C-alpha positions as CSV (number, residue, x, y, z in Angstrom):
1,M,-70.4,29.0,1.7
2,N,-68.2,32.0,1.9
3,A,-66.1,32.9,-1.1
4,K,-62.4,32.0,-0.7
5,I,-60.1,34.7,-2.1
6,A,-56.3,34.6,-2.7
7,Y,-55.2,38.2,-2.8
8,F,-51.8,38.9,-4.4
9,V,-50.5,42.3,-3.4
10,H,-47.4,44.4,-4.2
11,D,-47.0,45.6,-0.6
12,L,-48.4,43.9,2.4
13,T,-47.7,47.1,4.4
14,D,-49.8,49.4,2.2
15,A,-52.8,51.0,4.0
16,A,-54.9,50.6,0.8
17,V,-54.2,46.9,0.8
18,R,-55.3,46.8,4.4
19,R,-58.6,48.6,3.5
20,R,-59.3,46.1,0.7
21,V,-58.7,43.2,3.0
22,R,-61.1,44.7,5.5
23,M,-63.7,45.2,2.7
24,L,-63.5,41.7,1.3
25,T,-63.7,40.2,4.8
26,A,-66.7,42.5,5.7
27,G,-68.3,41.3,2.5
28,G,-68.2,37.7,3.7
29,A,-65.1,36.4,1.9
30,V,-62.3,34.3,3.4
31,V,-59.2,36.2,2.3
32,T,-55.5,35.2,2.2
33,P,-53.2,38.1,1.5
34,I,-50.1,37.0,-0.4
35,G,-47.3,39.3,-1.5
36,F,-44.2,41.4,-1.0
37,R,-43.4,43.9,1.7
38,R,-41.7,47.3,1.4
39,G,-41.3,47.9,5.1
40,T,-38.4,46.8,7.3
41,Q,-40.5,44.4,9.5
42,P,-41.8,41.0,8.4
43,V,-45.6,40.9,7.9
44,T,-47.4,37.9,9.2
45,A,-51.0,39.2,9.3
46,I,-53.2,42.0,8.0
47,E,-56.2,42.9,10.2
48,G,-55.6,39.8,12.2
49,I,-55.8,37.6,9.0
50,P,-52.7,35.5,8.4
51,A,-50.7,36.7,5.4
52,L,-48.0,35.0,3.3
53,E,-44.9,37.1,2.6
54,I,-43.1,35.9,-0.5
55,G,-40.3,38.5,-0.6
56,R,-39.3,42.1,-0.4
57,S,-39.8,44.8,-3.0
58,A,-39.1,48.5,-3.3
59,D,-41.0,51.6,-4.4
60,G,-39.9,52.9,-7.8
61,R,-37.1,50.4,-8.3
62,L,-38.4,48.5,-11.3
63,L,-35.4,46.3,-11.8
64,Q,-35.4,45.2,-8.2
65,R,-39.1,44.6,-8.4
66,S,-38.7,42.5,-11.6
67,L,-36.1,40.4,-9.9
68,S,-38.4,39.9,-6.9
69,V,-41.2,38.7,-9.2
70,A,-38.8,36.3,-11.0
71,A,-37.7,34.9,-7.7
72,A,-41.3,34.5,-6.6
73,L,-42.1,32.7,-9.8
74,A,-39.3,30.3,-9.3
75,G,-40.6,29.5,-5.8
76,L,-44.3,29.7,-6.6
77,S,-45.0,26.3,-5.0
78,V,-45.0,28.1,-1.6
79,V,-48.4,29.7,-2.4
80,A,-50.0,26.4,-3.5
81,P,-51.7,25.6,-0.1
82,H,-53.1,29.1,0.0
83,V,-54.4,29.2,-3.6
84,R,-55.9,25.7,-3.9
85,G,-59.6,25.7,-3.6
86,S,-59.9,29.5,-4.2
87,D,-63.0,30.8,-5.8
88,V,-61.2,34.1,-6.8
89,V,-57.6,35.0,-7.3
90,I,-57.0,38.8,-7.2
91,A,-53.9,40.5,-8.5
92,R,-53.2,44.1,-7.3
93,N,-51.0,45.8,-9.9
94,L,-49.4,44.3,-13.0
95,E,-46.4,42.7,-11.4
96,M,-48.7,40.7,-9.2
97,L,-50.8,39.7,-12.2
98,V,-47.8,37.8,-13.5
99,L,-47.7,35.8,-10.3
100,A,-51.5,35.4,-9.8
101,A,-52.1,34.3,-13.3
102,R,-49.5,31.5,-13.0
103,A,-50.7,30.5,-9.6
104,R,-54.3,30.4,-10.7
105,K,-53.4,28.2,-13.7
106,R,-51.4,25.8,-11.6
107,Y,-53.4,25.5,-8.4
108,A,-56.9,26.8,-8.9
109,P,-57.8,26.6,-12.6
110,A,-61.5,27.0,-12.0
111,A,-61.1,30.2,-10.0
112,R,-61.9,33.6,-11.4
113,L,-58.9,35.9,-12.0
114,V,-59.5,39.5,-11.1
115,Y,-57.1,42.3,-11.9
116,E,-57.1,45.2,-9.5
117,C,-55.3,48.2,-11.2
118,L,-55.3,51.5,-9.4
119,D,-52.4,53.2,-11.1
120,I,-51.0,53.2,-14.7
121,H,-47.3,53.3,-14.5
122,R,-45.6,55.8,-16.8
123,L,-43.6,53.0,-18.4
124,L,-46.8,51.5,-19.8
125,L,-47.3,54.8,-21.6
126,S,-43.8,55.1,-23.0
127,H,-43.3,55.2,-26.7
128,H,-39.9,53.5,-26.4
129,L,-39.1,49.8,-26.8
130,D,-39.4,49.1,-23.0
131,G,-42.9,50.5,-22.9
132,A,-43.9,48.5,-26.0
133,L,-42.6,45.3,-24.5
134,L,-44.4,45.9,-21.2
135,R,-47.6,46.6,-23.0
136,M,-47.2,43.3,-24.9
137,L,-46.8,41.5,-21.6
138,E,-49.8,43.3,-20.1
139,A,-52.0,42.4,-23.1
140,S,-51.0,38.7,-23.0
141,L,-52.0,38.6,-19.3
142,W,-55.3,40.4,-20.0
143,T,-56.5,37.4,-21.9
144,E,-56.6,35.5,-18.7
145,V,-58.5,38.1,-16.7
146,D,-62.2,37.7,-15.8
147,L,-62.9,41.1,-14.2
148,L,-61.0,44.4,-13.8
149,L,-61.3,46.5,-10.7
150,T,-60.1,50.1,-11.0
151,S,-60.7,53.2,-9.0
152,S,-61.5,56.0,-11.5
153,P,-63.6,56.4,-14.6
154,A,-60.7,58.2,-16.2
155,F,-58.6,55.0,-16.2
156,V,-61.4,53.3,-18.1
157,R,-61.8,56.2,-20.6
158,S,-58.2,57.0,-21.1
159,Y,-56.4,53.7,-20.9
160,F,-58.4,50.5,-20.7
161,N,-61.1,51.2,-23.3
162,P,-58.7,52.6,-25.9
163,R,-56.5,49.6,-25.5
164,G,-59.4,47.2,-25.9
165,F,-59.5,45.6,-22.5
166,P,-61.4,42.4,-23.1
167,A,-63.2,41.7,-19.8
168,P,-65.9,43.4,-17.7
169,I,-64.7,46.5,-15.7
170,R,-66.0,47.7,-12.4
171,V,-65.0,51.1,-10.9
172,V,-64.6,50.9,-7.1
173,E,-63.6,54.3,-5.8
174,N,-61.2,54.8,-3.0
175,K,-63.8,55.7,-0.4
176,V,-63.3,55.6,3.3
177,A,-64.1,52.0,4.5
178,M,-66.4,52.5,7.5
179,L,-67.4,48.9,8.3
180,G,-68.2,48.8,12.0
181,D,-70.9,50.5,14.1
182,A,-69.0,53.8,14.1
183,Q,-70.0,56.4,11.6
184,V,-67.9,59.0,9.8
185,V,-68.5,62.2,11.8
186,P,-66.7,65.3,10.6
187,P,-65.0,67.1,13.5
188,A,-66.6,70.2,14.9
189,K,-66.4,73.2,12.5
190,R,-62.9,74.5,12.5
191,Q,-61.8,77.9,13.8
192,P,-61.1,79.8,10.6
193,G,-57.5,81.1,10.0
194,P,-55.1,82.6,9.8
195,P,-53.1,80.6,10.2
196,W,-54.7,78.5,7.5
197,R,-53.5,74.9,7.6
198,I,-53.1,72.7,4.5
199,G,-52.8,69.0,5.1
200,W,-50.9,66.8,2.6
201,F,-51.5,63.2,3.6
202,G,-51.0,59.8,2.2
203,M,-48.2,58.6,-0.2
204,I,-45.8,61.6,-0.4
205,R,-44.1,61.4,-3.8
206,C,-44.6,64.7,-5.6
207,R,-41.6,67.0,-5.4
208,A,-43.4,69.8,-7.3
209,S,-46.2,69.7,-4.6
210,L,-43.6,70.1,-1.9
211,D,-42.0,73.1,-3.7
212,I,-45.4,74.8,-4.3
213,L,-46.6,74.3,-0.8
214,S,-43.3,75.4,0.8
215,S,-43.1,78.5,-1.4
216,L,-46.7,79.4,-0.5
217,A,-46.1,79.0,3.2
218,A,-42.9,80.9,3.2
219,A,-44.4,83.8,1.3
220,A,-47.3,84.0,3.7
221,G,-45.0,84.5,6.6
222,G,-47.0,82.4,9.1
223,A,-50.5,83.0,7.7
224,I,-50.4,79.6,6.0
225,E,-49.0,76.4,7.5
226,V,-48.4,73.0,5.8
227,V,-48.8,69.8,7.7
228,I,-47.5,66.6,6.0
229,R,-48.3,63.1,7.2
230,G,-47.9,59.7,5.6
231,R,-45.3,57.6,3.9
232,P,-42.7,59.5,1.8
233,S,-41.6,57.7,-1.4
234,G,-38.0,56.7,-1.1
235,A,-37.7,57.0,-4.9
236,S,-38.7,60.6,-4.8
237,F,-37.3,61.6,-1.4
238,P,-34.4,59.5,-0.2
239,D,-34.3,61.6,3.0
240,F,-37.6,63.3,3.3
241,E,-37.2,64.7,6.8
242,A,-34.0,66.4,5.7
243,A,-35.8,67.8,2.7
244,V,-38.4,69.6,4.8
245,A,-36.3,70.5,7.8
246,D,-35.4,74.0,6.7
247,R,-38.7,74.9,5.1
248,A,-40.5,77.6,7.1
249,Y,-44.0,76.8,8.3
250,V,-43.9,73.2,6.9
251,R,-44.1,70.4,9.4
252,Y,-43.7,66.6,8.8
253,A,-45.6,64.8,11.5
254,G,-44.8,61.2,10.4
255,P,-47.0,58.3,9.4
256,Y,-50.5,57.6,10.6
257,R,-52.9,54.8,11.0
258,N,-55.7,54.5,8.4
259,P,-58.6,54.7,9.2
260,E,-58.0,55.1,13.0
261,D,-56.2,58.5,12.8
262,L,-58.2,60.1,10.0
263,P,-60.6,62.1,12.2
264,D,-57.6,63.6,14.1
265,I,-55.3,64.4,11.2
266,Y,-58.0,65.9,9.0
267,G,-59.6,67.7,11.9
268,E,-56.3,69.6,12.4
269,V,-56.4,71.2,9.0
270,H,-58.6,73.6,7.0
271,F,-57.7,72.3,3.5
272,A,-56.4,69.0,2.0
273,W,-53.9,69.0,-0.8
274,A,-55.3,66.8,-3.6
275,I,-52.9,67.9,-6.4
276,D,-50.3,65.5,-7.7
277,Y,-47.7,66.2,-10.5
278,Y,-45.8,62.9,-10.0
279,E,-47.0,61.6,-13.4
280,D,-48.4,64.8,-14.8
281,G,-50.8,64.4,-17.7
282,Q,-51.0,60.6,-17.2
283,N,-51.7,58.7,-14.0
284,S,-51.8,61.9,-11.9
285,A,-54.5,63.3,-14.2
286,W,-56.7,60.2,-14.1
287,L,-56.7,59.0,-10.5
288,L,-59.2,59.8,-7.8
289,P,-56.9,59.7,-4.7
290,N,-57.7,58.4,-1.2
291,R,-57.2,61.9,0.2
292,L,-60.1,63.2,-1.8
293,Y,-62.6,61.0,0.0
294,E,-60.9,61.1,3.4
295,A,-60.7,64.9,3.5
296,S,-64.3,65.4,2.3
297,A,-65.6,62.8,4.8
298,Y,-63.9,64.6,7.7
299,G,-64.8,68.1,6.7
300,A,-61.5,69.4,5.3
301,V,-61.8,71.3,2.0
302,P,-59.9,69.5,-0.9
303,I,-57.7,71.6,-3.2
304,A,-57.5,70.2,-6.8
305,L,-56.6,71.1,-10.3
306,A,-59.5,71.9,-12.7
307,D,-58.3,69.9,-15.7
308,V,-57.8,66.5,-14.0
309,E,-60.3,63.9,-12.8
310,T,-60.1,65.0,-9.1
311,G,-61.1,68.5,-10.1
312,A,-63.9,67.3,-12.3
313,W,-65.2,65.2,-9.4
314,L,-65.3,68.2,-7.1
315,A,-66.7,70.6,-9.7
316,E,-69.5,68.2,-10.5
317,R,-70.5,68.3,-6.8
318,A,-69.9,72.1,-6.4
319,A,-67.4,71.4,-3.6
320,G,-63.7,72.0,-2.9
321,V,-61.2,74.6,-4.3
322,V,-60.6,73.9,-8.0
323,L,-57.7,75.8,-9.5
324,N,-56.5,76.4,-13.0
325,E,-52.8,76.7,-14.0
326,P,-50.6,78.5,-13.1
327,V,-51.4,77.0,-9.8
328,R,-48.8,78.9,-7.8
329,Q,-50.4,82.2,-8.7
330,Q,-53.9,80.8,-8.4
331,L,-53.1,79.6,-4.9
332,A,-51.6,82.9,-3.8
333,D,-54.6,84.8,-5.1
334,F,-57.1,82.4,-3.4
335,F,-55.5,82.8,0.0
336,R,-55.1,86.5,-0.4
337,R,-58.8,86.8,-0.8
338,L,-59.9,84.2,1.7
339,D,-61.8,85.3,4.7
340,R,-64.0,83.7,7.4
341,D,-67.3,83.8,5.4
342,R,-65.7,82.3,2.3
343,Y,-64.1,79.5,4.3
344,E,-67.4,78.7,6.1
345,D,-69.1,78.4,2.7
346,L,-66.4,76.0,1.4
347,E,-66.6,73.9,4.5
348,S,-70.4,73.8,4.4
349,A,-70.3,72.6,0.8
350,V,-68.0,69.7,1.7
351,R,-70.0,68.7,4.7
352,A,-73.1,68.6,2.5
353,L,-71.7,65.9,0.2
354,P,-73.7,62.7,0.4
355,R,-72.2,60.1,2.7
356,A,-72.6,57.4,0.0
357,A,-70.2,59.5,-2.3
358,L,-67.4,59.3,0.4
359,V,-67.8,56.1,2.5
360,S,-68.1,52.4,1.8
361,D,-70.2,50.4,4.2
362,R,-70.9,46.7,4.7
363,G,-73.5,46.7,2.0
364,D,-70.9,48.0,-0.5
365,C,-68.6,45.3,0.6
366,R,-71.2,42.5,0.2
367,A,-71.9,43.9,-3.3
368,L,-68.2,43.8,-4.2
369,V,-67.8,40.2,-3.1
370,R,-71.0,39.2,-5.0
371,E,-69.5,40.8,-8.1
372,L,-66.2,39.0,-7.6
373,C,-68.0,35.7,-7.1
374,P,-71.6,35.8,-8.2
375,P,-74.1,33.6,-6.3
376,L,-75.5,30.5,-8.0
377,A,-78.4,31.5,-10.2
378,P,-81.7,29.6,-9.5
379,G,-81.8,26.5,-11.6
380,A,-78.2,26.6,-12.6
381,D,-76.2,23.4,-12.4
382,A,-72.8,24.9,-11.6
383,D,-71.3,27.7,-9.5
384,P,-70.3,30.5,-11.8
385,C,-67.3,31.2,-9.6
386,R,-66.0,27.9,-10.8
387,G,-67.0,28.3,-14.4
388,S,-65.5,29.6,-17.6
389,K,-64.8,33.2,-18.5
390,D,-67.9,33.2,-20.7
391,A,-70.0,32.4,-17.7
392,V,-68.9,35.5,-15.8
393,A,-68.4,38.0,-18.6
394,G,-72.0,39.1,-18.6
395,N,-74.2,36.1,-18.0
396,A,-73.6,34.9,-14.4
397,G,-76.1,32.1,-14.7
398,A,-74.8,30.6,-17.9
399,Q,-73.5,27.0,-18.0
400,P,-69.7,26.8,-17.9
């Protein structure tokens, strides 16, 4: 029988949520997405799968998000029909863990509780009282968790292990989910510049990146162009289109569909911006962003910092452009020396990366679902998906 998964998410409109739903479904699970939306239109389905919207939330507005969670807790009975009988309850991000833990306890006490944490909010690292209180809440919820999913080894090394996270941890990188018959095929080799085009795609939230790229393009006088696509953060850029309107050689081309538009948007650029100062020295230093895998899969050369996890990932594989600080000067020097031969070498190195390092296929999805809900071991009397935490913490065939 297919595993039944109740998936609590912070934003039903998030492309990364859509990818995870696709992966879980491709892995054989029956998934019900439950969560808030940040867009303007109601969400009734993800990938054709009925979804339950429980309220609205907002990027970066912690007080409003806390009030949304409190309201959802007060009306939690609405999720009961969708959670009852679940084998697994997944919470994406800390605010959803509050809801998922309560829902699991009330409506599916035998289900496994999985915490999916792909970002460490800066407040969790604060030395002030608000940070200490949030960490206390987090630690209390951790005792309920059976498995952690995170997207970068640096999160484990720098946050979860030092804080003594008590359950097993699995790293699931933000690879491109290619689950049908189609294969990831990089576009034909690009015509080298100038103009050299840098793509900045995905969640657009880093003001420092916009300033660095704009200054670079303006100083190059048309030899470098910047193409921006994705969803600007309202917290960082209340009016993003106005913020880029007067910046020479910088173009915002709007949102895109993921994964449908990836070949086109990455095929348009020579380089992909994979630098983020939004939470410098903390989350931004630890994450491995979607754009790292997307750019590499479609043949665009990622640009990253040397002293963060993204730069280490590229350096280990001898791919990409890895820069030291001061990045403005390093970027200017790099493009001043760049020629056709150097670019072709960089592009070839990216194209040589193993597909398995960049793409998740159906086999990966089945492996993920098996980890979330291990199959019944031969001779066991009970399904470990419906057992105690001890049964799943490292001995899937143990008696509950």
